[in-house]
N, CA, C and O of each residue as an XYZ file, in Angstrom:
700
protein
N      53.041     90.196     79.040
C      51.682     90.595     79.361
C      51.625     91.404     80.660
O      50.600     92.022     80.949
N      52.687     91.413     81.434
C      52.667     92.125     82.711
C      52.412     93.619     82.538
O      51.902     94.281     83.442
N      52.773     94.142     81.368
C      52.561     95.569     81.121
C      51.085     95.936     81.098
O      50.741     97.105     81.269
N      50.214     94.969     80.892
C      48.768     95.206     80.898
C      48.341     95.799     82.237
O      47.400     96.590     82.298
N      49.025     95.421     83.295
C      48.634     95.875     84.628
C      48.855     97.370     84.846
O      48.363     97.930     85.825
N      49.585     98.017     83.947
C      49.704     99.469     84.028
C      48.383    100.145     83.674
O      48.130    101.286     84.060
N      47.561     99.432     82.945
C      46.266     99.953     82.518
C      45.295     99.930     83.696
O      45.250     98.938     84.423
N      44.519    100.991     83.908
C      43.524    100.965     84.983
C      42.558     99.799     84.779
O      42.189     99.483     83.648
N      42.158     99.172     85.861
C      41.322     97.969     85.802
C      40.045     98.190     85.003
O      39.596     97.292     84.290
N      39.450     99.392     85.118
C      38.196     99.647     84.412
C      38.391     99.828     82.904
O      37.406     99.883     82.169
N      39.616     99.922     82.434
C      39.900    100.097     81.000
C      40.432     98.829     80.338
O      40.552     98.779     79.114
N      40.750     97.813     81.122
C      41.403     96.608     80.603
C      40.501     95.839     79.642
O      40.935     95.473     78.549
N      39.273     95.594     80.027
C      38.357     94.846     79.153
C      38.140     95.588     77.839
O      38.133     94.975     76.771
N      37.966     96.884     77.913
C      37.774     97.694     76.714
C      39.002     97.590     75.798
O      38.863     97.472     74.580
N      40.194     97.634     76.385
C      41.425     97.510     75.599
C      41.478     96.162     74.888
O      41.788     96.102     73.698
N      41.177     95.076     75.607
C      41.192     93.751     74.988
C      40.208     93.682     73.819
O      40.533     93.120     72.773
N      39.026     94.240     73.984
C      38.041     94.225     72.903
C      38.533     95.035     71.693
O      38.282     94.654     70.550
N      39.222     96.137     71.942
C      39.757     96.928     70.826
C      40.849     96.166     70.085
O      40.947     96.263     68.862
N      41.667     95.412     70.807
C      42.693     94.592     70.163
C      42.032     93.534     69.277
O      42.455     93.318     68.142
N      41.001     92.883     69.797
C      40.279     91.876     69.013
C      39.611     92.531     67.805
O      39.596     91.952     66.719
N      39.064     93.726     67.983
C      38.494     94.448     66.836
C      39.541     94.607     65.737
O      39.254     94.393     64.559
N      40.745     94.980     66.126
C      41.821     95.136     65.151
C      42.164     93.828     64.464
O      42.400     93.793     63.256
N      42.190     92.760     65.235
C      42.477     91.446     64.656
C      41.394     91.043     63.657
O      41.655     90.291     62.718
N      40.179     91.547     63.865
C      39.041     91.194     63.014
C      38.864     92.163     61.846
O      37.841     92.130     61.161
N      39.849     93.018     61.618
C      39.800     93.894     60.454
C      39.223     95.272     60.722
O      39.106     96.082     59.803
N      38.868     95.543     61.941
C      38.384     96.870     62.287
C      39.558     97.666     62.859
O      40.711     97.265     62.699
N      39.284     98.766     63.509
C      40.359     99.637     63.993
C      41.015     99.065     65.246
O      40.338     98.658     66.190
N      42.349     99.044     65.234
C      43.113     98.683     66.424
C      43.040     99.844     67.409
O      42.705    100.962     67.021
N      43.350     99.591     68.682
C      43.434    100.717     69.617
C      44.552    101.656     69.167
O      45.535    101.226     68.563
N      44.386    102.930     69.467
C      45.366    103.924     69.019
C      46.354    104.245     70.133
O      45.979    104.360     71.300
N      47.605    104.385     69.758
C      48.641    104.704     70.734
C      48.343    106.035     71.428
O      48.627    106.195     72.615
N      47.773    106.985     70.690
C      47.471    108.296     71.266
C      46.550    108.175     72.478
O      46.613    109.001     73.389
N      45.703    107.160     72.495
C      44.779    106.980     73.612
C      45.450    106.355     74.842
O      44.890    106.374     75.938
N      46.650    105.805     74.650
C      47.325    105.082     75.734
C      48.748    105.571     75.987
O      49.485    104.944     76.748
N      49.150    106.688     75.360
C      50.543    107.142     75.481
C      50.889    107.660     76.875
O      52.066    107.850     77.180
N      49.910    107.888     77.708
C      50.204    108.285     79.092
C      50.439    107.058     79.976
O      50.908    107.185     81.108
N      50.113    105.874     79.458
C      50.257    104.635     80.226
C      51.534    103.901     79.831
O      52.281    103.436     80.692
N      51.782    103.797     78.521
C      52.923    103.056     77.993
C      53.733    103.936     77.062
O      53.182    104.782     76.358
N      55.057    103.732     77.060
C      55.862    104.386     76.038
C      55.701    103.575     74.747
O      55.048    102.531     74.762
N      56.266    104.022     73.664
C      56.041    103.392     72.360
C      56.538    101.948     72.327
O      55.876    101.082     71.755
N      57.678    101.682     72.924
C      58.208    100.320     72.961
C      57.282     99.400     73.743
O      56.979     98.291     73.305
N      56.839     99.863     74.893
C      55.907     99.066     75.692
C      54.596     98.856     74.954
O      54.014     97.772     75.001
N      54.134     99.896     74.273
C      52.893     99.810     73.498
C      52.967     98.700     72.455
O      52.055     97.881     72.338
N      54.049     98.682     71.711
C      54.210     97.655     70.673
C      54.254     96.266     71.303
O      53.685     95.318     70.763
N      54.926     96.146     72.438
C      55.020     94.863     73.134
C      53.654     94.413     73.658
O      53.294     93.243     73.529
N      52.902     95.331     74.242
C      51.570     95.001     74.761
C      50.662     94.539     73.628
O      49.975     93.525     73.754
N      50.657     95.278     72.526
C      49.815     94.898     71.387
C      50.200     93.521     70.860
O      49.341     92.665     70.651
N      51.484     93.316     70.648
C      51.968     92.049     70.091
C      51.648     90.878     71.012
O      51.176     89.840     70.549
N      51.894     91.030     72.292
C      51.652     89.942     73.232
C      50.163     89.667     73.406
O      49.761     88.513     73.553
N      49.350     90.703     73.390
C      47.910     90.514     73.523
C      47.347     89.784     72.313
O      46.554     88.854     72.460
N      47.755     90.202     71.116
C      47.293     89.518     69.910
C      47.778     88.072     69.892
O      47.024     87.166     69.539
N      49.025     87.859     70.268
C      49.571     86.500     70.289
C      48.793     85.624     71.273
O      48.527     84.454     70.996
N      48.436     86.192     72.407
C      47.666     85.425     73.396
C      46.329     84.973     72.805
O      45.984     83.793     72.879
N      45.578     85.909     72.219
C      44.263     85.557     71.663
C      44.382     84.592     70.485
O      43.585     83.661     70.367
N      45.362     84.804     69.620
C      45.570     83.893     68.479
C      45.890     82.484     68.974
O      45.360     81.501     68.456
N      46.745     82.396     69.962
C      47.149     81.100     70.500
C      45.980     80.399     71.190
O      45.743     79.212     70.967
N      45.257     81.131     72.019
C      44.152     80.531     72.774
C      43.057     80.021     71.845
O      42.505     78.945     72.073
N      42.740     80.777     70.808
C      41.681     80.369     69.881
C      42.221     79.378     68.857
O      41.568     78.381     68.551
N      43.403     79.647     68.331
C      43.980     78.771     67.308
C      44.228     77.362     67.809
O      44.078     76.399     67.056
N      44.605     77.233     69.068
C      44.845     75.917     69.654
C      43.612     75.373     70.366
O      43.643     74.279     70.929
N      42.523     76.146     70.337
C      41.259     75.753     70.961
C      41.481     75.316     72.414
O      41.065     74.232     72.823
N      42.142     76.181     73.177
C      42.473     75.875     74.561
C      41.229     75.892     75.447
O      40.314     76.687     75.233
N      41.206     75.030     76.416
C      40.140     75.040     77.425
C      40.351     76.279     78.305
O      41.391     76.934     78.229
N      39.357     76.588     79.134
C      39.482     77.746     80.021
C      40.692     77.609     80.948
O      41.414     78.576     81.190
N      40.901     76.401     81.459
C      42.036     76.167     82.362
C      43.363     76.372     81.639
O      44.301     76.934     82.205
N      43.442     75.919     80.394
C      44.677     76.097     79.618
C      44.856     77.548     79.194
O      45.980     78.048     79.145
N      43.756     78.225     78.886
C      43.827     79.609     78.413
C      44.229     80.575     79.514
O      44.801     81.630     79.237
N      43.940     80.230     80.745
C      44.266     81.150     81.846
C      45.721     81.004     82.302
O      46.260     81.910     82.938
N      46.356     79.881     81.986
C      47.739     79.658     82.435
C      48.709     80.750     81.984
O      49.494     81.224     82.806
N      48.693     81.176     80.701
C      49.636     82.237     80.317
C      49.352     83.567     81.014
O      50.196     84.463     81.005
N      48.182     83.698     81.610
C      47.807     84.935     82.292
C      48.157     84.933     83.769
O      47.832     85.883     84.482
N      48.815     83.880     84.238
C      49.095     83.730     85.670
C      49.952     84.866     86.227
O      49.945     85.100     87.436
N      50.679     85.565     85.384
C      51.519     86.680     85.840
C      50.689     87.939     86.095
O      51.188     88.909     86.666
N      49.422     87.923     85.672
C      48.559     89.096     85.827
C      47.724     89.003     87.097
O      47.521     87.922     87.649
N      47.246     90.157     87.548
C      46.341     90.161     88.697
C      44.984     89.600     88.277
O      44.709     89.439     87.088
N      44.152     89.308     89.256
C      42.879     88.636     88.974
C      41.942     89.487     88.114
O      41.193     88.937     87.306
N      41.965     90.815     88.268
C      41.112     91.674     87.441
C      41.510     91.592     85.970
O      40.647     91.503     85.096
N      42.793     91.621     85.700
C      43.275     91.529     84.318
C      42.997     90.153     83.726
O      42.624     90.035     82.559
N      43.182     89.111     84.537
C      42.866     87.754     84.081
C      41.386     87.635     83.737
O      41.030     87.070     82.703
N      40.539     88.156     84.588
C      39.095     88.086     84.376
C      38.714     88.837     83.092
O      37.890     88.362     82.311
N      39.313     90.000     82.885
C      39.020     90.791     81.683
C      39.441     90.034     80.424
O      38.699     90.011     79.442
N      40.625     89.415     80.444
C      41.105     88.664     79.276
C      40.200     87.473     78.994
O      39.849     87.216     77.843
N      39.823     86.750     80.035
C      38.961     85.580     79.843
C      37.558     85.987     79.391
O      36.954     85.297     78.570
N      37.043     87.073     79.900
C      35.732     87.569     79.472
C      35.759     87.911     77.994
O      34.857     87.540     77.243
N      36.797     88.620     77.583
C      36.935     88.979     76.172
C      37.107     87.726     75.312
O      36.488     87.604     74.255
N      37.933     86.814     75.760
C      38.178     85.584     75.006
C      36.893     84.790     74.823
O      36.593     84.343     73.716
N      36.143     84.613     75.881
C      34.888     83.848     75.798
C      33.874     84.543     74.898
O      33.189     83.903     74.099
N      33.790     85.856     75.040
C      32.806     86.599     74.269
C      33.154     86.777     72.803
O      32.263     86.925     71.967
N      34.428     86.764     72.487
C      34.854     87.064     71.115
C      35.539     85.896     70.417
O      36.123     86.069     69.346
N      35.472     84.704     71.017
C      36.152     83.530     70.457
C      35.732     83.290     69.006
O      36.574     83.025     68.149
N      34.436     83.384     68.735
C      33.951     83.157     67.367
C      34.538     84.196     66.405
O      34.959     83.846     65.302
N      34.568     85.465     66.812
C      35.118     86.526     65.959
C      36.601     86.287     65.675
O      37.059     86.447     64.543
N      37.343     85.904     66.709
C      38.786     85.667     66.542
C      39.013     84.480     65.617
O      39.859     84.539     64.724
N      38.258     83.398     65.827
C      38.395     82.216     64.979
C      38.099     82.574     63.519
O      38.827     82.160     62.617
N      37.040     83.336     63.294
C      36.673     83.737     61.938
C      37.793     84.574     61.302
O      38.107     84.399     60.125
N      38.383     85.467     62.070
C      39.483     86.293     61.560
C      40.694     85.432     61.208
O      41.352     85.669     60.196
N      40.987     84.437     62.039
C      42.113     83.541     61.760
C      41.853     82.724     60.497
O      42.756     82.527     59.683
N      40.617     82.249     60.334
C      40.261     81.476     59.136
C      40.364     82.358     57.898
O      40.923     81.941     56.884
N      39.835     83.561     57.974
C      39.893     84.478     56.829
C      41.336     84.814     56.476
O      41.690     84.901     55.300
N      42.156     84.998     57.485
C      43.573     85.306     57.228
C      44.264     84.130     56.548
O      45.050     84.317     55.619
N      43.967     82.915     57.014
C      44.544     81.721     56.410
C      44.082     81.583     54.957
O      44.876     81.273     54.069
N      42.790     81.817     54.731
C      42.266     81.750     53.364
C      42.911     82.796     52.470
O      43.211     82.524     51.308
N      43.125     83.990     53.008
C      43.761     85.049     52.226
C      45.193     84.674     51.875
O      45.654     84.936     50.763
N      45.892     84.065     52.814
C      47.269     83.647     52.550
C      47.292     82.585     51.459
O      48.107     82.645     50.539
N      46.388     81.609     51.568
C      46.337     80.543     50.558
C      45.979     81.089     49.192
O      46.587     80.703     48.194
N      44.991     81.992     49.128
C      44.595     82.499     47.815
C      45.643     83.450     47.247
O      45.759     83.582     46.029
N      46.412     84.118     48.118
C      47.464     84.990     47.595
C      48.598     84.168     46.988
O      49.342     84.658     46.138
N      48.724     82.930     47.423
C      49.741     82.058     46.859
C      49.194     81.241     45.701
O      49.909     80.436     45.103
N      47.912     81.455     45.386
C      47.268     80.809     44.246
C      47.365     79.295     44.301
O      47.743     78.653     43.321
N      47.029     78.740     45.425
C      47.037     77.290     45.567
C      45.600     76.785     45.517
O      44.729     77.315     46.207
N      45.355     75.774     44.711
C      44.045     75.151     44.638
C      44.188     73.715     45.087
O      45.121     73.018     44.689
N      43.264     73.277     45.914
C      43.302     71.913     46.394
C      42.056     71.175     45.926
O      40.945     71.697     46.021
N      42.240     69.974     45.428
C      41.147     69.099     45.041
C      41.446     67.766     45.694
O      42.521     67.203     45.489
N      40.511     67.256     46.475
C      40.785     66.010     47.168
C      39.639     65.035     46.965
O      38.493     65.418     46.731
N      39.987     63.776     47.061
C      39.021     62.695     46.935
C      39.426     61.604     47.914
O      40.615     61.371     48.134
N      38.453     60.946     48.493
C      38.709     59.812     49.359
C      38.186     58.573     48.647
O      37.013     58.509     48.277
N      39.051     57.598     48.458
C      38.666     56.380     47.751
C      38.975     55.172     48.619
O      39.839     55.225     49.494
N      38.270     54.100     48.369
C      38.509     52.851     49.066
C      39.181     51.896     48.090
O      38.642     51.599     47.024
N      40.366     51.418     48.466
C      41.076     50.490     47.584
C      40.327     49.170     47.544
O      40.011     48.603     48.590
N      40.048     48.688     46.371
C      39.304     47.447     46.211
C      40.076     46.483     45.327
O      40.741     46.887     44.372
N      39.981     45.236     45.651
C      40.588     44.194     44.847
C      39.568     43.068     44.753
O      39.000     42.650     45.762
N      39.347     42.592     43.566
C      38.269     41.622     43.369
C      38.483     40.346     44.177
O      37.507     39.754     44.638
N      39.729     39.900     44.367
C      39.947     38.661     45.106
C      40.109     38.890     46.611
O      40.073     37.938     47.389
N      40.284     40.141     47.020
C      40.483     40.412     48.446
C      39.498     41.460     48.954
O      39.778     42.154     49.931
N      38.376     41.573     48.312
C      37.419     42.609     48.639
C      37.006     42.581     50.109
O      36.886     43.638     50.728
N      36.794     41.434     50.661
C      36.282     41.357     52.025
C      37.332     41.637     53.088
O      36.974     41.980     54.215
N      38.612     41.504     52.771
C      39.635     41.694     53.798
C      40.477     42.958     53.618
O      41.124     43.397     54.569
N      40.485     43.539     52.453
C      41.365     44.687     52.214
C      40.905     45.921     52.989
O      41.600     46.355     53.908
N      39.783     46.479     52.651
C      39.174     47.596     53.374
C      40.198     48.631     53.859
O      40.146     49.046     55.017
N      41.125     49.054     52.992
C      42.154     50.004     53.381
C      41.840     51.372     52.772
O      41.940     51.534     51.556
N      41.461     52.360     53.593
C      41.158     53.681     53.039
C      42.427     54.371     52.546
O      43.467     54.344     53.204
N      42.317     54.977     51.392
C      43.425     55.731     50.814
C      42.938     57.132     50.491
O      41.762     57.341     50.193
N      43.841     58.078     50.551
C      43.539     59.437     50.159
C      44.307     59.725     48.889
O      45.527     59.567     48.841
N      43.589     60.148     47.858
C      44.229     60.635     46.636
C      44.166     62.153     46.691
O      43.090     62.741     46.583
N      45.309     62.778     46.857
C      45.378     64.229     46.966
C      45.923     64.776     45.665
O      47.071     64.521     45.299
N      45.084     65.536     44.965
C      45.493     66.165     43.717
C      45.724     67.645     43.991
O      44.812     68.354     44.417
N      46.920     68.098     43.751
C      47.265     69.498     43.981
C      47.508     70.178     42.643
O      48.360     69.752     41.863
N      46.756     71.232     42.388
C      46.992     72.073     41.221
C      47.727     73.300     41.723
O      47.117     74.165     42.352
N      49.005     73.396     41.465
C      49.800     74.512     41.957
C      50.036     75.499     40.822
O      50.545     75.142     39.760
N      49.659     76.738     41.070
C      49.851     77.788     40.084
C      50.985     78.664     40.566
O      50.930     79.239     41.653
N      52.018     78.759     39.737
C      53.162     79.569     40.116
C      53.683     80.246     38.858
O      54.035     79.583     37.882
N      53.726     81.558     38.892
C      54.174     82.350     37.740
C      53.378     82.004     36.483
O      53.938     81.951     35.388
N      52.083     81.768     36.637
C      51.229     81.481     35.496
C      51.272     80.051     35.013
O      50.464     79.673     34.164
N      52.177     79.245     35.518
C      52.270     77.840     35.114
C      51.491     76.984     36.106
O      51.607     77.154     37.319
N      50.700     76.068     35.573
C      49.937     75.159     36.426
C      50.605     73.798     36.396
O      50.842     73.220     35.335
N      50.901     73.304     37.581
C      51.510     71.985     37.706
C      50.577     71.117     38.531
O      50.065     71.558     39.560
N      50.354     69.891     38.089
C      49.493     68.960     38.797
C      50.348     67.943     39.528
O      51.205     67.288     38.936
N      50.104     67.822     40.817
C      50.772     66.809     41.628
C      49.690     65.906     42.196
O      48.699     66.384     42.747
N      49.877     64.634     42.066
C      48.916     63.666     42.584
C      49.638     62.741     43.553
O      50.672     62.161     43.224
N      49.077     62.612     44.752
C      49.700     61.816     45.797
C      48.638     60.884     46.380
O      47.515     61.307     46.650
N      48.998     59.622     46.570
C      48.108     58.660     47.206
C      48.713     58.297     48.555
O      49.886     57.934     48.642
N      47.894     58.400     49.618
C      48.396     58.157     50.970
C      47.467     57.227     51.735
O      46.248     57.248     51.560
N      48.076     56.410     52.585
C      47.272     55.618     53.508
C      47.083     56.451     54.783
O      47.525     57.597     54.857
N      46.431     55.867     55.767
C      46.099     56.595     56.996
C      47.348     57.120     57.707
O      47.360     58.262     58.166
N      48.388     56.306     57.803
C      49.602     56.719     58.511
C      50.317     57.844     57.756
O      50.805     58.795     58.367
N      50.375     57.732     56.435
C      51.016     58.780     55.642
C      50.243     60.083     55.728
O      50.840     61.158     55.781
N      48.919     59.996     55.743
C      48.090     61.188     55.883
C      48.343     61.853     57.229
O      48.486     63.074     57.300
N      48.399     61.063     58.297
C      48.663     61.635     59.618
C      50.035     62.299     59.659
O      50.200     63.348     60.283
N      51.004     61.701     59.005
C      52.341     62.288     58.936
C      52.305     63.623     58.190
O      52.962     64.581     58.598
N      51.534     63.688     57.097
C      51.394     64.939     56.341
C      50.728     66.001     57.208
O      51.175     67.148     57.236
N      49.673     65.633     57.908
C      48.975     66.586     58.769
C      49.915     67.115     59.852
O      49.926     68.314     60.131
N      50.690     66.241     60.454
C      51.654     66.670     61.481
C      52.688     67.625     60.907
O      53.046     68.617     61.542
N      53.170     67.323     59.701
C      54.163     68.194     59.061
C      53.563     69.563     58.733
O      54.228     70.585     58.899
N      52.310     69.588     58.267
C      51.654     70.854     57.956
C      51.386     71.670     59.221
O      51.521     72.893     59.211
N      51.009     71.001     60.302
C      50.797     71.701     61.564
C      52.107     72.294     62.078
O      52.123     73.413     62.590
N      53.197     71.552     61.943
C      54.504     72.063     62.366
C      54.909     73.264     61.518
O      55.435     74.249     62.037
N      54.662     73.180     60.212
C      54.978     74.298     59.318
C      54.136     75.510     59.676
O      54.631     76.637     59.655
N      52.866     75.292     60.004
C      51.988     76.394     60.389
C      52.488     77.078     61.655
O      52.431     78.304     61.757
N      52.978     76.303     62.622
C      53.512     76.889     63.849
C      54.716     77.777     63.546
O      54.863     78.853     64.124
N      55.572     77.321     62.639
C      56.743     78.107     62.264
C      56.316     79.417     61.603
O      56.861     80.480     61.902
N      55.330     79.327     60.696
C      54.836     80.525     60.009
C      54.244     81.503     61.020
O      54.477     82.709     60.928
N      53.474     80.983     61.993
C      52.864     81.848     63.006
C      53.936     82.536     63.859
O      53.762     83.687     64.260
N      55.028     81.845     64.134
C      56.099     82.433     64.940
C      56.833     83.528     64.159
O      57.377     84.458     64.755
N      56.848     83.418     62.845
C      57.529     84.409     62.022
C      56.725     85.692     61.873
O      57.263     86.725     61.476
N      55.433     85.626     62.192
C      54.571     86.815     62.021
C      54.687     87.735     63.181
O      54.036     88.780     63.208
């Protein structure tokens, strides 16, 4: 992110907003507008690091104190510009991340159907009270539909959520 400081202070906020525009499906900033500031390699690095910063800050729902930490290498004007953009465009970035996730899921043709049930037993009704999740997955692959049904207790569900979050982090790092 240190390369951001090559940008004149009065252009930094505008640049951040253009990057967010690109993340939201509109036009990214153009290299032609910044080729006097950065060479092509630096340009690609600045774009990638800026997008990664906004994705991370919004995706992890960082507090202001946590969001400013990765910016500590920047001067105060650049930090202020990044935080201003982040605060003002957090909803737009979150929406873009959700839409991207939905697009990825629908491109893989995965359908999820879930139900939450309470396990009941006639002789132990008053003491059992154990919530279970029945997760029915309809997976479509190459035109074939396969049904997978999984029943999980609270601990197993938390383990699944942790595994999915870890997988998501790996996928995000590969992008």
